[in-house]
PyMOL Python script that loads the backbone (N, CA, C, O; Angstrom):
from pymol import cmd

cmd.read_pdbstr("""\
ATOM      1  N   MET A   1      74.015  94.644  92.401  1.00  0.00           N
ATOM      2  CA  MET A   1      75.168  95.134  91.714  1.00  0.00           C
ATOM      3  C   MET A   1      76.410  94.920  92.531  1.00  0.00           C
ATOM      4  O   MET A   1      76.424  95.217  93.725  1.00  0.00           O
ATOM      5  N   ALA A   2      77.431  94.421  91.930  1.00  0.00           N
ATOM      6  CA  ALA A   2      78.656  94.166  92.686  1.00  0.00           C
ATOM      7  C   ALA A   2      79.308  95.515  93.065  1.00  0.00           C
ATOM      8  O   ALA A   2      79.302  96.492  92.317  1.00  0.00           O
ATOM      9  N   LYS A   3      79.857  95.485  94.264  1.00  0.00           N
ATOM     10  CA  LYS A   3      80.528  96.646  94.820  1.00  0.00           C
ATOM     11  C   LYS A   3      82.010  96.436  94.776  1.00  0.00           C
ATOM     12  O   LYS A   3      82.458  95.290  94.816  1.00  0.00           O
ATOM     13  N   ASN A   4      82.766  97.441  94.699  1.00  0.00           N
ATOM     14  CA  ASN A   4      84.228  97.451  94.749  1.00  0.00           C
ATOM     15  C   ASN A   4      84.632  97.685  96.228  1.00  0.00           C
ATOM     16  O   ASN A   4      84.499  98.801  96.731  1.00  0.00           O
ATOM     17  N   VAL A   5      85.100  96.683  96.889  1.00  0.00           N
ATOM     18  CA  VAL A   5      85.388  96.750  98.277  1.00  0.00           C
ATOM     19  C   VAL A   5      86.907  96.650  98.541  1.00  0.00           C
ATOM     20  O   VAL A   5      87.531  95.665  98.145  1.00  0.00           O
ATOM     21  N   LYS A   6      87.497  97.642  99.194  1.00  0.00           N
ATOM     22  CA  LYS A   6      88.904  97.648  99.585  1.00  0.00           C
ATOM     23  C   LYS A   6      88.974  97.669 101.079  1.00  0.00           C
ATOM     24  O   LYS A   6      88.251  98.434 101.719  1.00  0.00           O
ATOM     25  N   VAL A   7      89.837  96.839 101.667  1.00  0.00           N
ATOM     26  CA  VAL A   7      90.048  96.818 103.048  1.00  0.00           C
ATOM     27  C   VAL A   7      91.509  97.115 103.316  1.00  0.00           C
ATOM     28  O   VAL A   7      92.420  96.460 102.807  1.00  0.00           O
ATOM     29  N   TYR A   8      91.690  98.155 104.156  1.00  0.00           N
ATOM     30  CA  TYR A   8      93.024  98.561 104.583  1.00  0.00           C
ATOM     31  C   TYR A   8      93.173  98.007 106.048  1.00  0.00           C
ATOM     32  O   TYR A   8      92.406  98.357 106.945  1.00  0.00           O
ATOM     33  N   SER A   9      94.196  97.129 106.234  1.00  0.00           N
ATOM     34  CA  SER A   9      94.297  96.476 107.484  1.00  0.00           C
ATOM     35  C   SER A   9      95.752  96.206 107.860  1.00  0.00           C
ATOM     36  O   SER A   9      96.674  96.543 107.117  1.00  0.00           O
ATOM     37  N   THR A  10      95.937  95.595 109.022  1.00  0.00           N
ATOM     38  CA  THR A  10      97.231  95.033 109.481  1.00  0.00           C
ATOM     39  C   THR A  10      97.002  93.613 109.996  1.00  0.00           C
ATOM     40  O   THR A  10      95.878  93.296 110.386  1.00  0.00           O
ATOM     41  N   PRO A  11      97.973  92.782 110.014  1.00  0.00           N
ATOM     42  CA  PRO A  11      97.848  91.400 110.364  1.00  0.00           C
ATOM     43  C   PRO A  11      97.510  91.275 111.894  1.00  0.00           C
ATOM     44  O   PRO A  11      96.937  90.272 112.320  1.00  0.00           O
ATOM     45  N   THR A  12      97.869  92.291 112.689  1.00  0.00           N
ATOM     46  CA  THR A  12      97.718  92.126 114.165  1.00  0.00           C
ATOM     47  C   THR A  12      96.570  92.806 114.724  1.00  0.00           C
ATOM     48  O   THR A  12      96.403  92.858 115.942  1.00  0.00           O
ATOM     49  N   CYS A  13      95.678  93.389 113.799  1.00  0.00           N
ATOM     50  CA  CYS A  13      94.495  94.134 114.232  1.00  0.00           C
ATOM     51  C   CYS A  13      93.270  93.144 114.370  1.00  0.00           C
ATOM     52  O   CYS A  13      92.795  92.618 113.364  1.00  0.00           O
ATOM     53  N   PRO A  14      92.805  92.919 115.538  1.00  0.00           N
ATOM     54  CA  PRO A  14      91.649  92.071 115.710  1.00  0.00           C
ATOM     55  C   PRO A  14      90.347  92.529 114.933  1.00  0.00           C
ATOM     56  O   PRO A  14      89.586  91.722 114.400  1.00  0.00           O
ATOM     57  N   TYR A  15      90.180  93.763 114.920  1.00  0.00           N
ATOM     58  CA  TYR A  15      88.979  94.274 114.207  1.00  0.00           C
ATOM     59  C   TYR A  15      89.073  94.066 112.632  1.00  0.00           C
ATOM     60  O   TYR A  15      88.088  93.882 111.917  1.00  0.00           O
ATOM     61  N   CYS A  16      90.302  94.118 112.220  1.00  0.00           N
ATOM     62  CA  CYS A  16      90.576  93.809 110.767  1.00  0.00           C
ATOM     63  C   CYS A  16      90.213  92.441 110.505  1.00  0.00           C
ATOM     64  O   CYS A  16      89.513  92.176 109.527  1.00  0.00           O
ATOM     65  N   LYS A  17      90.658  91.475 111.353  1.00  0.00           N
ATOM     66  CA  LYS A  17      90.280  90.093 111.124  1.00  0.00           C
ATOM     67  C   LYS A  17      88.831  89.831 111.201  1.00  0.00           C
ATOM     68  O   LYS A  17      88.271  89.079 110.403  1.00  0.00           O
ATOM     69  N   MET A  18      88.175  90.486 112.221  1.00  0.00           N
ATOM     70  CA  MET A  18      86.636  90.352 112.254  1.00  0.00           C
ATOM     71  C   MET A  18      85.983  90.824 111.052  1.00  0.00           C
ATOM     72  O   MET A  18      85.021  90.211 110.590  1.00  0.00           O
ATOM     73  N   LEU A  19      86.480  91.961 110.470  1.00  0.00           N
ATOM     74  CA  LEU A  19      85.910  92.552 109.261  1.00  0.00           C
ATOM     75  C   LEU A  19      86.085  91.641 108.127  1.00  0.00           C
ATOM     76  O   LEU A  19      85.136  91.398 107.382  1.00  0.00           O
ATOM     77  N   LYS A  20      87.307  91.093 107.941  1.00  0.00           N
ATOM     78  CA  LYS A  20      87.501  90.165 106.764  1.00  0.00           C
ATOM     79  C   LYS A  20      86.697  88.922 106.937  1.00  0.00           C
ATOM     80  O   LYS A  20      86.131  88.443 105.954  1.00  0.00           O
ATOM     81  N   ASN A  21      86.603  88.367 108.096  1.00  0.00           N
ATOM     82  CA  ASN A  21      85.804  87.180 108.309  1.00  0.00           C
ATOM     83  C   ASN A  21      84.336  87.411 107.946  1.00  0.00           C
ATOM     84  O   ASN A  21      83.692  86.567 107.322  1.00  0.00           O
ATOM     85  N   PHE A  22      83.835  88.554 108.344  1.00  0.00           N
ATOM     86  CA  PHE A  22      82.467  88.986 108.095  1.00  0.00           C
ATOM     87  C   PHE A  22      82.237  89.044 106.626  1.00  0.00           C
ATOM     88  O   PHE A  22      81.266  88.454 106.153  1.00  0.00           O
ATOM     89  N   LEU A  23      83.090  89.737 105.840  1.00  0.00           N
ATOM     90  CA  LEU A  23      82.979  89.875 104.405  1.00  0.00           C
ATOM     91  C   LEU A  23      82.964  88.444 103.713  1.00  0.00           C
ATOM     92  O   LEU A  23      82.176  88.139 102.818  1.00  0.00           O
ATOM     93  N   GLN A  24      83.908  87.630 104.226  1.00  0.00           N
ATOM     94  CA  GLN A  24      84.012  86.259 103.610  1.00  0.00           C
ATOM     95  C   GLN A  24      82.730  85.476 103.894  1.00  0.00           C
ATOM     96  O   GLN A  24      82.259  84.762 103.009  1.00  0.00           O
ATOM     97  N   GLU A  25      82.156  85.579 105.071  1.00  0.00           N
ATOM     98  CA  GLU A  25      80.955  84.820 105.467  1.00  0.00           C
ATOM     99  C   GLU A  25      79.778  85.282 104.621  1.00  0.00           C
ATOM    100  O   GLU A  25      78.874  84.501 104.323  1.00  0.00           O
ATOM    101  N   LYS A  26      79.793  86.638 104.210  1.00  0.00           N
ATOM    102  CA  LYS A  26      78.690  87.183 103.428  1.00  0.00           C
ATOM    103  C   LYS A  26      79.012  87.067 101.936  1.00  0.00           C
ATOM    104  O   LYS A  26      78.257  87.597 101.121  1.00  0.00           O
ATOM    105  N   ASN A  27      80.117  86.386 101.538  1.00  0.00           N
ATOM    106  CA  ASN A  27      80.489  86.130 100.208  1.00  0.00           C
ATOM    107  C   ASN A  27      80.742  87.493  99.422  1.00  0.00           C
ATOM    108  O   ASN A  27      80.457  87.594  98.229  1.00  0.00           O
ATOM    109  N   ILE A  28      81.284  88.518 100.151  1.00  0.00           N
ATOM    110  CA  ILE A  28      81.552  89.748  99.531  1.00  0.00           C
ATOM    111  C   ILE A  28      82.978  89.800  99.112  1.00  0.00           C
ATOM    112  O   ILE A  28      83.850  89.784  99.981  1.00  0.00           O
ATOM    113  N   PRO A  29      83.300  89.864  97.799  1.00  0.00           N
ATOM    114  CA  PRO A  29      84.665  89.964  97.392  1.00  0.00           C
ATOM    115  C   PRO A  29      85.307  91.227  97.803  1.00  0.00           C
ATOM    116  O   PRO A  29      84.681  92.287  97.754  1.00  0.00           O
ATOM    117  N   PHE A  30      86.557  91.157  98.214  1.00  0.00           N
ATOM    118  CA  PHE A  30      87.267  92.409  98.569  1.00  0.00           C
ATOM    119  C   PHE A  30      88.698  92.247  98.320  1.00  0.00           C
ATOM    120  O   PHE A  30      89.219  91.135  98.235  1.00  0.00           O
ATOM    121  N   THR A  31      89.353  93.375  98.201  1.00  0.00           N
ATOM    122  CA  THR A  31      90.890  93.404  98.063  1.00  0.00           C
ATOM    123  C   THR A  31      91.394  93.901  99.400  1.00  0.00           C
ATOM    124  O   THR A  31      90.941  94.928  99.907  1.00  0.00           O
ATOM    125  N   ASP A  32      92.343  93.160  99.971  1.00  0.00           N
ATOM    126  CA  ASP A  32      92.903  93.463 101.212  1.00  0.00           C
ATOM    127  C   ASP A  32      94.277  94.116 101.053  1.00  0.00           C
ATOM    128  O   ASP A  32      95.139  93.579 100.357  1.00  0.00           O
ATOM    129  N   TYR A  33      94.487  95.262 101.686  1.00  0.00           N
ATOM    130  CA  TYR A  33      95.845  95.937 101.647  1.00  0.00           C
ATOM    131  C   TYR A  33      96.381  95.917 102.997  1.00  0.00           C
ATOM    132  O   TYR A  33      95.765  96.458 103.914  1.00  0.00           O
ATOM    133  N   ASP A  34      97.509  95.317 103.178  1.00  0.00           N
ATOM    134  CA  ASP A  34      98.250  95.247 104.386  1.00  0.00           C
ATOM    135  C   ASP A  34      99.114  96.561 104.527  1.00  0.00           C
ATOM    136  O   ASP A  34     100.214  96.652 103.981  1.00  0.00           O
ATOM    137  N   VAL A  35      98.578  97.550 105.269  1.00  0.00           N
ATOM    138  CA  VAL A  35      99.278  98.841 105.370  1.00  0.00           C
ATOM    139  C   VAL A  35     100.585  98.759 106.191  1.00  0.00           C
ATOM    140  O   VAL A  35     101.401  99.681 106.163  1.00  0.00           O
ATOM    141  N   SER A  36     100.766  97.641 106.920  1.00  0.00           N
ATOM    142  CA  SER A  36     101.995  97.562 107.672  1.00  0.00           C
ATOM    143  C   SER A  36     103.185  97.244 106.728  1.00  0.00           C
ATOM    144  O   SER A  36     104.332  97.430 107.134  1.00  0.00           O
ATOM    145  N   THR A  37     102.956  96.795 105.543  1.00  0.00           N
ATOM    146  CA  THR A  37     104.029  96.369 104.605  1.00  0.00           C
ATOM    147  C   THR A  37     103.895  97.158 103.254  1.00  0.00           C
ATOM    148  O   THR A  37     104.856  97.279 102.493  1.00  0.00           O
ATOM    149  N   ASP A  38     102.748  97.649 103.012  1.00  0.00           N
ATOM    150  CA  ASP A  38     102.473  98.281 101.672  1.00  0.00           C
ATOM    151  C   ASP A  38     102.365  99.785 101.842  1.00  0.00           C
ATOM    152  O   ASP A  38     101.285 100.307 102.119  1.00  0.00           O
ATOM    153  N   ARG A  39     103.504 100.499 101.673  1.00  0.00           N
ATOM    154  CA  ARG A  39     103.588 101.961 101.894  1.00  0.00           C
ATOM    155  C   ARG A  39     102.631 102.672 101.049  1.00  0.00           C
ATOM    156  O   ARG A  39     101.975 103.575 101.568  1.00  0.00           O
ATOM    157  N   ASN A  40     102.459 102.373  99.767  1.00  0.00           N
ATOM    158  CA  ASN A  40     101.507 103.013  98.898  1.00  0.00           C
ATOM    159  C   ASN A  40     100.081 102.881  99.399  1.00  0.00           C
ATOM    160  O   ASN A  40      99.300 103.831  99.339  1.00  0.00           O
ATOM    161  N   ALA A  41      99.763 101.752  99.869  1.00  0.00           N
ATOM    162  CA  ALA A  41      98.382 101.498 100.441  1.00  0.00           C
ATOM    163  C   ALA A  41      98.188 102.373 101.733  1.00  0.00           C
ATOM    164  O   ALA A  41      97.108 102.910 101.978  1.00  0.00           O
ATOM    165  N   LEU A  42      99.246 102.483 102.514  1.00  0.00           N
ATOM    166  CA  LEU A  42      99.162 103.233 103.713  1.00  0.00           C
ATOM    167  C   LEU A  42      98.876 104.749 103.338  1.00  0.00           C
ATOM    168  O   LEU A  42      98.015 105.391 103.938  1.00  0.00           O
ATOM    169  N   ILE A  43      99.618 105.271 102.346  1.00  0.00           N
ATOM    170  CA  ILE A  43      99.483 106.661 101.931  1.00  0.00           C
ATOM    171  C   ILE A  43      98.128 106.815 101.384  1.00  0.00           C
ATOM    172  O   ILE A  43      97.484 107.815 101.700  1.00  0.00           O
ATOM    173  N   GLU A  44      97.598 105.883 100.553  1.00  0.00           N
ATOM    174  CA  GLU A  44      96.264 105.980  99.979  1.00  0.00           C
ATOM    175  C   GLU A  44      95.175 105.988 101.086  1.00  0.00           C
ATOM    176  O   GLU A  44      94.208 106.748 101.030  1.00  0.00           O
ATOM    177  N   MET A  45      95.374 105.127 102.068  1.00  0.00           N
ATOM    178  CA  MET A  45      94.393 105.024 103.153  1.00  0.00           C
ATOM    179  C   MET A  45      94.399 106.309 103.919  1.00  0.00           C
ATOM    180  O   MET A  45      93.327 106.796 104.277  1.00  0.00           O
ATOM    181  N   LYS A  46      95.570 106.903 104.200  1.00  0.00           N
ATOM    182  CA  LYS A  46      95.623 108.135 104.973  1.00  0.00           C
ATOM    183  C   LYS A  46      94.959 109.296 104.141  1.00  0.00           C
ATOM    184  O   LYS A  46      94.286 110.157 104.707  1.00  0.00           O
ATOM    185  N   GLN A  47      95.154 109.294 102.872  1.00  0.00           N
ATOM    186  CA  GLN A  47      94.504 110.302 101.988  1.00  0.00           C
ATOM    187  C   GLN A  47      92.977 110.207 101.971  1.00  0.00           C
ATOM    188  O   GLN A  47      92.269 111.213 101.929  1.00  0.00           O
ATOM    189  N   LYS A  48      92.506 108.980 102.006  1.00  0.00           N
ATOM    190  CA  LYS A  48      91.030 108.700 101.881  1.00  0.00           C
ATOM    191  C   LYS A  48      90.398 108.995 103.286  1.00  0.00           C
ATOM    192  O   LYS A  48      89.331 109.604 103.358  1.00  0.00           O
ATOM    193  N   SER A  49      91.028 108.583 104.342  1.00  0.00           N
ATOM    194  CA  SER A  49      90.429 108.522 105.685  1.00  0.00           C
ATOM    195  C   SER A  49      90.817 109.690 106.549  1.00  0.00           C
ATOM    196  O   SER A  49      90.063 110.125 107.419  1.00  0.00           O
ATOM    197  N   GLY A  50      92.074 110.218 106.283  1.00  0.00           N
ATOM    198  CA  GLY A  50      92.531 111.273 107.161  1.00  0.00           C
ATOM    199  C   GLY A  50      93.180 110.748 108.446  1.00  0.00           C
ATOM    200  O   GLY A  50      93.475 111.528 109.351  1.00  0.00           O
ATOM    201  N   GLN A  51      93.399 109.458 108.531  1.00  0.00           N
ATOM    202  CA  GLN A  51      93.987 108.944 109.732  1.00  0.00           C
ATOM    203  C   GLN A  51      94.837 107.613 109.476  1.00  0.00           C
ATOM    204  O   GLN A  51      94.912 107.084 108.367  1.00  0.00           O
ATOM    205  N   LEU A  52      95.402 107.184 110.506  1.00  0.00           N
ATOM    206  CA  LEU A  52      96.250 105.924 110.420  1.00  0.00           C
ATOM    207  C   LEU A  52      95.658 104.716 111.048  1.00  0.00           C
ATOM    208  O   LEU A  52      96.223 103.627 110.953  1.00  0.00           O
ATOM    209  N   ALA A  53      94.491 104.879 111.714  1.00  0.00           N
ATOM    210  CA  ALA A  53      93.865 103.734 112.362  1.00  0.00           C
ATOM    211  C   ALA A  53      93.265 102.708 111.350  1.00  0.00           C
ATOM    212  O   ALA A  53      92.801 103.098 110.278  1.00  0.00           O
ATOM    213  N   VAL A  54      93.280 101.445 111.689  1.00  0.00           N
ATOM    214  CA  VAL A  54      92.684 100.397 110.820  1.00  0.00           C
ATOM    215  C   VAL A  54      91.618  99.686 111.660  1.00  0.00           C
ATOM    216  O   VAL A  54      91.668  99.728 112.889  1.00  0.00           O
ATOM    217  N   PRO A  55      90.680  99.052 111.017  1.00  0.00           N
ATOM    218  CA  PRO A  55      90.506  98.904 109.577  1.00  0.00           C
ATOM    219  C   PRO A  55      89.850 100.146 108.956  1.00  0.00           C
ATOM    220  O   PRO A  55      89.101 100.851 109.632  1.00  0.00           O
ATOM    221  N   VAL A  56      90.126 100.412 107.687  1.00  0.00           N
ATOM    222  CA  VAL A  56      89.480 101.352 106.872  1.00  0.00           C
ATOM    223  C   VAL A  56      88.831 100.550 105.702  1.00  0.00           C
ATOM    224  O   VAL A  56      89.526  99.724 105.109  1.00  0.00           O
ATOM    225  N   ILE A  57      87.571 100.746 105.352  1.00  0.00           N
ATOM    226  CA  ILE A  57      86.916 100.101 104.276  1.00  0.00           C
ATOM    227  C   ILE A  57      86.455 101.144 103.372  1.00  0.00           C
ATOM    228  O   ILE A  57      85.873 102.155 103.763  1.00  0.00           O
ATOM    229  N   ASP A  58      86.741 100.869 102.090  1.00  0.00           N
ATOM    230  CA  ASP A  58      86.353 101.720 100.969  1.00  0.00           C
ATOM    231  C   ASP A  58      85.357 100.920 100.114  1.00  0.00           C
ATOM    232  O   ASP A  58      85.729  99.951  99.452  1.00  0.00           O
ATOM    233  N   ILE A  59      84.133 101.330 100.142  1.00  0.00           N
ATOM    234  CA  ILE A  59      83.099 100.583  99.361  1.00  0.00           C
ATOM    235  C   ILE A  59      82.592 101.553  98.295  1.00  0.00           C
ATOM    236  O   ILE A  59      81.802 102.452  98.583  1.00  0.00           O
ATOM    237  N   ASP A  60      83.040 101.364  97.103  1.00  0.00           N
ATOM    238  CA  ASP A  60      82.738 102.215  96.006  1.00  0.00           C
ATOM    239  C   ASP A  60      82.941 103.764  96.335  1.00  0.00           C
ATOM    240  O   ASP A  60      82.149 104.627  95.956  1.00  0.00           O
ATOM    241  N   GLY A  61      84.048 104.009  97.054  1.00  0.00           N
ATOM    242  CA  GLY A  61      84.409 105.349  97.353  1.00  0.00           C
ATOM    243  C   GLY A  61      83.827 105.854  98.631  1.00  0.00           C
ATOM    244  O   GLY A  61      84.177 106.952  99.064  1.00  0.00           O
ATOM    245  N   LYS A  62      82.989 105.140  99.234  1.00  0.00           N
ATOM    246  CA  LYS A  62      82.432 105.480 100.645  1.00  0.00           C
ATOM    247  C   LYS A  62      83.360 104.972 101.652  1.00  0.00           C
ATOM    248  O   LYS A  62      83.565 103.760 101.701  1.00  0.00           O
ATOM    249  N   ILE A  63      83.941 105.769 102.457  1.00  0.00           N
ATOM    250  CA  ILE A  63      84.939 105.449 103.414  1.00  0.00           C
ATOM    251  C   ILE A  63      84.227 105.215 104.766  1.00  0.00           C
ATOM    252  O   ILE A  63      83.457 106.019 105.290  1.00  0.00           O
ATOM    253  N   ILE A  64      84.588 103.997 105.268  1.00  0.00           N
ATOM    254  CA  ILE A  64      84.064 103.574 106.663  1.00  0.00           C
ATOM    255  C   ILE A  64      85.298 103.245 107.503  1.00  0.00           C
ATOM    256  O   ILE A  64      86.129 102.418 107.129  1.00  0.00           O
ATOM    257  N   ILE A  65      85.386 103.908 108.628  1.00  0.00           N
ATOM    258  CA  ILE A  65      86.478 103.674 109.622  1.00  0.00           C
ATOM    259  C   ILE A  65      85.975 102.799 110.667  1.00  0.00           C
ATOM    260  O   ILE A  65      84.934 103.043 111.277  1.00  0.00           O
ATOM    261  N   GLY A  66      86.757 101.713 110.892  1.00  0.00           N
ATOM    262  CA  GLY A  66      86.399 100.735 111.875  1.00  0.00           C
ATOM    263  C   GLY A  66      85.415  99.670 111.378  1.00  0.00           C
ATOM    264  O   GLY A  66      84.947  99.707 110.240  1.00  0.00           O
ATOM    265  N   PHE A  67      85.131  98.760 112.238  1.00  0.00           N
ATOM    266  CA  PHE A  67      84.262  97.608 111.859  1.00  0.00           C
ATOM    267  C   PHE A  67      82.879  97.963 112.362  1.00  0.00           C
ATOM    268  O   PHE A  67      82.512  97.600 113.479  1.00  0.00           O
ATOM    269  N   ASP A  68      82.098  98.679 111.540  1.00  0.00           N
ATOM    270  CA  ASP A  68      80.805  99.139 111.844  1.00  0.00           C
ATOM    271  C   ASP A  68      79.817  98.370 111.035  1.00  0.00           C
ATOM    272  O   ASP A  68      79.510  98.779 109.915  1.00  0.00           O
ATOM    273  N   LYS A  69      79.272  97.226 111.555  1.00  0.00           N
ATOM    274  CA  LYS A  69      78.497  96.332 110.746  1.00  0.00           C
ATOM    275  C   LYS A  69      77.197  97.062 110.175  1.00  0.00           C
ATOM    276  O   LYS A  69      76.786  96.840 109.036  1.00  0.00           O
ATOM    277  N   GLU A  70      76.649  97.857 110.965  1.00  0.00           N
ATOM    278  CA  GLU A  70      75.389  98.509 110.546  1.00  0.00           C
ATOM    279  C   GLU A  70      75.660  99.424 109.246  1.00  0.00           C
ATOM    280  O   GLU A  70      74.894  99.358 108.284  1.00  0.00           O
ATOM    281  N   VAL A  71      76.690 100.211 109.253  1.00  0.00           N
ATOM    282  CA  VAL A  71      77.028 100.960 108.133  1.00  0.00           C
ATOM    283  C   VAL A  71      77.520 100.158 106.916  1.00  0.00           C
ATOM    284  O   VAL A  71      77.291 100.534 105.767  1.00  0.00           O
ATOM    285  N   ILE A  72      78.186  99.067 107.204  1.00  0.00           N
ATOM    286  CA  ILE A  72      78.735  98.241 106.188  1.00  0.00           C
ATOM    287  C   ILE A  72      77.498  97.528 105.501  1.00  0.00           C
ATOM    288  O   ILE A  72      77.452  97.464 104.273  1.00  0.00           O
ATOM    289  N   PHE A  73      76.559  97.027 106.243  1.00  0.00           N
ATOM    290  CA  PHE A  73      75.407  96.396 105.766  1.00  0.00           C
ATOM    291  C   PHE A  73      74.714  97.368 104.813  1.00  0.00           C
ATOM    292  O   PHE A  73      74.356  96.995 103.696  1.00  0.00           O
ATOM    293  N   LYS A  74      74.519  98.650 105.266  1.00  0.00           N
ATOM    294  CA  LYS A  74      73.847  99.654 104.476  1.00  0.00           C
ATOM    295  C   LYS A  74      74.560  99.862 103.156  1.00  0.00           C
ATOM    296  O   LYS A  74      73.934  99.796 102.099  1.00  0.00           O
ATOM    297  N   GLU A  75      75.748 100.090 103.196  1.00  0.00           N
ATOM    298  CA  GLU A  75      76.580 100.364 102.000  1.00  0.00           C
ATOM    299  C   GLU A  75      76.589  99.288 100.982  1.00  0.00           C
ATOM    300  O   GLU A  75      76.597  99.509  99.771  1.00  0.00           O
ATOM    301  N   LEU A  76      76.588  98.025 101.567  1.00  0.00           N
ATOM    302  CA  LEU A  76      76.590  96.866 100.665  1.00  0.00           C
ATOM    303  C   LEU A  76      75.160  96.482 100.205  1.00  0.00           C
ATOM    304  O   LEU A  76      74.985  95.572  99.395  1.00  0.00           O
ATOM    305  N   GLY A  77      74.189  97.164 100.716  1.00  0.00           N
ATOM    306  CA  GLY A  77      72.829  96.771 100.356  1.00  0.00           C
ATOM    307  C   GLY A  77      72.364  95.446 100.823  1.00  0.00           C
ATOM    308  O   GLY A  77      71.630  94.736 100.134  1.00  0.00           O
ATOM    309  N   LEU A  78      72.791  95.119 101.987  1.00  0.00           N
ATOM    310  CA  LEU A  78      72.448  93.745 102.579  1.00  0.00           C
ATOM    311  C   LEU A  78      71.228  93.940 103.548  1.00  0.00           C
ATOM    312  O   LEU A  78      70.759  92.976 104.153  1.00  0.00           O
TER     313      LEU A  78
END
""", "prot")
cmd.dss("prot")
cmd.show_as("cartoon", "prot")
cmd.util.cbc("prot")
cmd.orient("prot")
């Protein structure tokens, strides 16, 4: 079953780049929100995660803070 994956990131965050590369390698479609330029996405991310650190991943409403491959694998069913 396809998952709805949102990534909240900034262009200068190395973990954000690693996360997006990982998702692309696994052919997981995702929507990327640059919270450094998109104020609404920043507000949404803060409401969901309670913090301002990136990356934040939203997989069908499950919030994962940081690039935690094990948790991401589990949530994506990989």
